[in-house]
N, C-alpha and C positions, 0 to 999 in steps of 0.2 A: 671725703668718706661716701662711700656708696649706701643710699638709701632705699627702701621699698616702704611705701607709706600704706596707710589701711585700704587704699583703692587699687594697691599694687602698682602704683607708679613708681619708676624707678628714676632718681636724680642723683647725681654729684652733688654735695654740700660742699663749699669751700668758703668759709667765714660767712659773709653775707651774700654771697652769689650762689645761685642755683642752675645747674646745666641738666636738661631731661635728656633721658635716654629713651629712645624710640621704641614702641612695644615690640617692634620686629626684632629687635637684638639684645634687649633686655636679658634674658634668660643666662647668658652667660657670665653675667656679673651676679648673681644671685648667690653664688658661694662666698661672694666676698661682702656680703650685708652688713653694715656697721665698720666695716675695716676703710682704712686709708690706701687707697690703690691709684697708681698712675695710669694713664690710659692715653694712647696716642691717636687723636680723634682726625680722621681724614674725611669724612663726609659731615658738615654742620651746617644747618640752616638758622637763621634768624629771620624770621619774617617781618619782626618789626624792630627797629633800633631806635631808642634803647628797647630792650625786651631780652627775655630768656631764649637762650638757644637750645635746639635740638639736636643731639648725635645720633646720625644715622648709621655710620661705620665706623668702627675703632679697632684698635690692637691693645691689649692690655700688656704693658710692658713691666709691671711688678709692683710692689709694695711701694708707697710714698715714702721719701726719706724721712726719717725723724729728724727735724731740725729745731725742736723745743730745746731749750737749755733749763733743765730742771734743778733746783736746790732743794737739798735735805735740810729741815729745820727742827732738830728735835725739840720738844717743849713749846712749839709755837702753836697759840691757840687763836684763831680770828673768829670775830663775832661780826656779822653783817645783819643788820636790821633795818627796816624801810622806816623812813621818816616822810610822812605826806603832809606837806604843807596845805594850808586852809584854801589856797589858788588851785590845788590839784595838781602840783608840780611834786615828781618824785624826787627823792633823795634818797641814797642809800649809804649809810655810814659804816665804815670800816673801823674797828678798834681793835689792834694788835695786841 
């Protein structure tokens, strides 16, 4: 997903991975904000490994394929509530 944050930093968000887009090339991605897009990155730098990468040159290949398998369940209600233990461990109970 293409994200522009409140400081106008552009990055790609894929699960827990963040890939930054260079300020010099981010404007082409602005119309795709909050959309899942595929890009072909041809110039990427990662100054520190492990660490976040910065894309400096890319080509937009199109919308990302939808690989999610969704199931429609009529009448299902899911209730999630936090249950914080005295030791500070967070547990979330899901009760269908």
